[in-house]
Each structure stands twice: as structure tokens, then as C-alpha cells.
TORBAKOL-750353 format. One record per atom (N, C-alpha, C): residue in one letter; x, y, z. Coordinates in steps of 0.1 Angstrom, whole numbers, plus 5000, padded with zeros to 4 digits. Example, Ala and Ser with C-alpha at 12.3 -4.5 7.8 and 13.67 -1.06 7.14 Angstrom:
A513249435078 A512349555078 A513249675078 S512849785071 S513749895071 S512950005079 
***
This chain:
M500849885000 M500050005000 M500950125000 T500450234993 T501250354993 T500950445005 A501950485012 A501750565024 A501350705019 V500650775028 V500050905025 V500451005035 T500451135032 T500551245041 T499551345037 A498451345043 A497351435038 A496351455050 A495651565049 A494551585059 A493451485057 P493051425068 P492051315066 P490651365065 T489751285060 T488351295063 T488051255077 V487451335085 V487151305099 V485651265100 L485451145104 L484051085106 L483751075121 I482651125125 I482151105138 I480851035138 I480850915144 I479650825144 I478950845157 A477650875157 A477050915169 A475550895168 K474950885180 K473450885181 K472951025185 E471751055180 E471151175185 E470951165200 P471251265208 P471151255222 P469751275227 V469051165226 V467551165231 V467451085244 P466851135254 P466651065266 P466050925265 G466750835271 G466350695270 G466950615259 R467650685250 R468250615238 R469750625239 V470350715247 V471750725248 V472250715262 K473450665264 K474050655277 K473150595288 T472550485284 T471550425293 T472250355305 R473550335304 R474350275315 R474650375326 L474350505323 L474550615333 L473350625342 T472250545339 T471050555347 T470850415354 P470750415367 P471150525376 P472750535377 P473250645383 P472550745392 P471850855385 Y472150875372 Y471650985365 Y470250945359 T469351045357 T468151025351 T468351015336 P467350965328 P467550965314 P467851095308 H467151205313 H467451335307 H468851385311 E469351355323 E470651395327 E471651315318 A471451185316 A472351105308 A472351165294 S471251205289 S471151255275 S471951395274 A471851475285 A472551595286 A474051575285 L474551475292 L475951435292 L476351385278 A475451305272 A475751255259 A475851375249 E474951475250 E475051585241 E476251665243 A476651685256 A477851755259 A479151685253 A479151555255 A480351475249 A480351495234 L479251485228 L479151495213 L479651635209 A479151735216 A479551875213 A481051895214 D481651845225 D483051855226 D483851785215 T483351665211 T483951595200 T483851665187 L482651725184 L482551805172 L483451925172 R483451995183 R484352115184 R485752075182 T486251965187 T487651925185 T487851895171 A486951825164 A487151795150 A487251925141 L486652035146 L486752155138 L488152225140 R488952175149 R490152235152 R491352175145 V491052065137 V492152005130 V491952015115 P493052025107 P492852025093 P492151895088 A491251915079 A490451805074 A489951835060 R490051725051 R489451745038 R487951755038 R487351695048 R485951695050 R485651645064 R484551695070 R484151655083 R482651605081 V482451475086 V481151415084 V480651355097 L479451395100 L478751335112 L477851225106 V478151095111 V477450985106 V476450955117 L475150995115 L474251005126 L473050905126 D472750855137 D471550775140 D470550875146 G469750935138 G468751035144 G468751155135 T468351265142 T468251395135 T469151505141 P469751585133 P470651685138 P469851785147 G470551845157 G469851945165 G470752065167 P470352155176 P471152275177 P472552255182 W472852135187 W474252105191 W475152085180 L474752085167 L475552065156 L476052195150 P477352215151 P477952345145 P478052335130 P478152455123 P478452455109 P479752385106 G479952335094 G481152275090 G481152125088 F479952065091 F479851915089 F478851875079 D479151775071 D478151705063 D477551605072 V476251585071 V475551485079 V475051375070 V475351245073 V474851135066 V474251035076 P473250955072 P472650865081 P473450735082 Q473450675094 Q474050545096 Q473250445088 V474050345083 V473450235076 V472750135087 A471950045082 A471349955091 A472349845095 G472049775106 G472949665110 G473649685123 G474549595126 G475349605138 G476349715137 L477149735148 L478149845148 L479149825137 D479549695135 D480549675125 D480049715111 E478849695108 E478249735095 E478149885095 R477849955106 R477650095106 R479050165105 I480050105110 I481450165109 I481850145094 A481650025088 A482050005074 A481250105065 G479950125068 G479150215061 G479650365062 A480150395073 A480750535075 A481950555066 F482850465066 F483950475057 F483650475042 A482450415039 A482050415025 A481650545019 V481450645028 V481050775023 V482250865019 C483450805022 C484750885020 C485150875005 D485850975001 D486450964987 D487950924990 D488850964981 D490250924982 D490850984994 G491950934999 G492750985010 G492450925023 P493150955033 P492950895046 P491650935053 A491150855061 A489950885069 A490150835083 L489550915092 L489650875107 L488150875112 L487850765119 L486550755125 L486650755140 V485850845147 V485850845162 V484350845166 G484150805178 G482750805184 G482550935192 M481450925200 M481051045208 M481251015222 D482050915226 D482150875240 D483450915246 T484350995239 T485651035244 T485751185243 P485051265252 P485151405251 P486451465255 Q487351375261 Q488651425265 Q489651425253 L489251385241 L490251375230 L490551525226 T491751535221 T492351665218 T492651675203 A492751795198 A493151815184 A494551755181 D495451755191 D496751695189 D496651545186 M495751475193 M495551335190 M495051305176 L494051385172 L493451365159 L494551405148 A495351495151 A496351545141 A497451435138 L497451325146 L498451225144 L498051135132 V496851155127 V496351075116 V496651145102 G497151065093 G497251115079 G498651125074 G499651095083 G501051105079 G501850995086 G503151015084 G504050925091 G504350795084 G503850775072 G504050655065 G503250535070 H502150555076 H501350445082 H500150425072 D499650295073 D498450265066 D497150265074 A497350265087 A496250265096 A496550325110 W495550375117 W495750435130 W494650375139 F495150345151 F494250265160 F494250325174 G493050365179 G492950425192 G492350325202 P493150255211 P492550165220 P491750225231 A490850155237 A490050205248 A490350125260 V490150185272 V490450115284 V489649985286 D488349995281 D487449875283 D487749765273 G488749775265 G489049665255 G488449695242 G487749805240 G487249835227 G488249935220 F487750015211 F488550115205 F487750245203 W488450355204 W487750485203 W488050555189 A489050505182 A489350565169 A489850455159 L489550475147 L490050385136 L490350475124 G491550475119 G491950545108 G492550455097 L492250495084 L492650415073 L493150505062 A494350475057 A494950555046 A494050535033 D493450415032 D492550385021 D491250345027 P490250435028 P488950405034 P488150295027 S488450275014 S487750175006 S488050035011 E489050015019 E489349885025 E488649855038 A487849945043 A487249925056 A486349805057 G485549775047 G484549665047 G485149535053 P486049475045 P486549345050 P487449355063 L487849475066 L488649495078 L487849505091 V486549545089 V485749575101 V484549475102 R483949435091 R482849355092 R483149215098 G482349175108 G482549055115 G483249065127 V483849185130 V484549205143 V483449205154 P483549125164 P482549135175 P482649265183 M481649335184 M481649465190 M481149455205 S481649565213 S481149575227 S481549455235 T482749405233 T483349305242 T484749355246 H485249285256 H486549325261 H487749285252 R487349215241 R488349175231 R488249245218 T487249335217 T486949395204 T488149475199 G488849545207 G490049625202 G491149535197 A491449435205 A492449335201 A492149275188 I490949225186 I490549165174 I490649255162 Q490149385164 Q490149475153 Q491649515149 R492449535159 R493849565156 R494549455149 R494249325153 R494849215147 R494449205132 R493149235129 R492749245116 R493549335107 L493849445112 L494749545105 L496149485102 V496749425112 V498049375111 V498049255101 E497049165103 E497049055094 E496749085079 A496249205077 A496049255063 A497249315058 G498349315065 G499549375061 G499749525062 L498849585070 L498949735072 L499949765083 T500549885081 T501449935092 T500550025100 V500549995113 V499550055123 V500250145132 R499750265134 R500250355144 R499150365155 D499650335168 D498650335179 D498550475184 L497350515186 L496950645193 L496850625208 P496750735215 P496750725230 P495550635235 L495750565246 L494750495252 L493750585259 L492450575256 L491450665262 L490350575269 R489650645278 R488550575285 R487250625279 D486350535274 D485050565270 D484150605282 V483150695279 V482150725290 V481050625288 D480950525297 D479850435297 D479150435310 T479850445321 T479350445335 T479550575342 A478950595353 A479150715361 A480550725366 S481150615369 S482650615373 S483450665361 D483150615349 D483850655337 D483750805335 A482450855337 A482150995335 A483051085344 A483151045356 A483951125366 A485351125362 S485951005358 S487350995354 S487651075342 V486751065332 V486951145320 V486851295322 A485951335330 A485751485332 A487051545338 R487751465346 R488951515352 R490051545343 V490051485331 V491151495321 V490651565308 C489451625308 C488951695297 C489751825295 P489851875283 P490552005281 P489752115287 S490352225290 S489752345295 S488552385286 G487452425292 G486252465284 G485352355280 S485652225284 S484852115280 S483452125284 A482552105275 A481052105278 A480751985287 F481351875284 F481051755292 F481451775307 A482651825309 A483051845323 A482151955330 T481752055323 T480852155328 T479452095332 V478852015323 V477551955326 V477651865338 L478751775338 L478851685349 L479051755362 H479851865362 H479951945375 H478652005379 S477852055369 S476552115373 S475652015379 L475651895374 L474751785379 L475251745393 A476551745396 A477051715409 A476651825419 E476651955414 E476252065423 E474752055427 V473952025417 V472452005419 V472151895429 A473051785429 A472751675437 A473151695452 R473951805454 R474351825468 R473251885477 
***
């Protein structure tokens, strides 16, 4: 494969932050509306960070309908049907030539510097491992290869990340590992992530406000 040095297409795969449909593992201790507020804040942080890095295109791959939380500068495309592996493959399918990076909405602590690691250095793939054994980012120099690399990987298990990374290596790709991050799944995760969010984080602000109300 030919190595590339180019600004990537940035893909953010997300659910519309609707109470009862997002961050259900945060309830309890949070109510569905509070969990949805945290999800919206995490998504807003992620979108804002994506706007701070050079990109050939920024795409929100959305399950649901855009709301006032979506800033200008993003194309919006619907997620395809199927499991998460199919939806990830479908997200990469909207890309044209050049590298592409996909991230989720569960890591509001990510920074522009982390995203800027993708697209150069002579690598074919970029992989962001998650503390829970999954992954928070997947980048490919050639997004057209995503289908066979992603489809069939069991999602939401403690081995998902290891299996996905092994797929990349077994395909002969040179892989650059990105920083290890914690997804926001539980209340404990939320507290840990808020402590390391960049200054001005909407997620950290909302979590702090909920804690103040609970006192």
C-alpha cells in the first residue's frame, strides 16, 4: 500500500442525544434526561475538537436527526442498518480518496493533537484503543478497504479492540497506535473522563453542574 501524508476525512459516528436512547448505563445514578445531557455535551466536545484539525471533509454519521448542538462545517449522513461493524463500514464508505479517521461520541477528552496524528508518518492505519477493551478511533489510509477489515468483528466485548487491531496487522497494514482513552459508559467513567477533559469542556461543565444540583 502507498503511504500518504494528507489531511483526513474526519468521521464522527453518533446517536442523536435523546433521553432513554443514549448513555443508558448512566441510569442510575443519572436520570435519562441527565444522561442525555451528558451525551449531548460529549458529542458537542467531539464535534468542536474535529473543527480544530485540518480535514478534507468532516462528516457526522448520525443515527437520528441533527439538533442545535451541531455546529456548521459538517456534512450529515445517516448510519446504515445493521450492527456496529456494519455501521462503521458504512461510515467509511462515504469517503472519497485519501485517509479517513472515525471516532465516536464517547471520548470528550480527546484533543486536536490526538486527531492530528492521523494522515501521515508512512502508516496505513491508525488505531485508538479504549480502556474497556474496545477502540475509540480507527483510521485508514485507504477507506475503501474498511468493509473486510471491520465486518464480522464482534463489538462491545473486552476483546473487540484486540481483534480489530489484529485484523489490520493480518491485512499487512502498518499501524500507528493512538493514545489509550476511556469511553464514557458508566458514572465512574464519566467522573474519570471529566477530570482529564480539556479546559472549556462542555462535558465536564455539565457533569459538574449535575453534581452541584445533587448536593
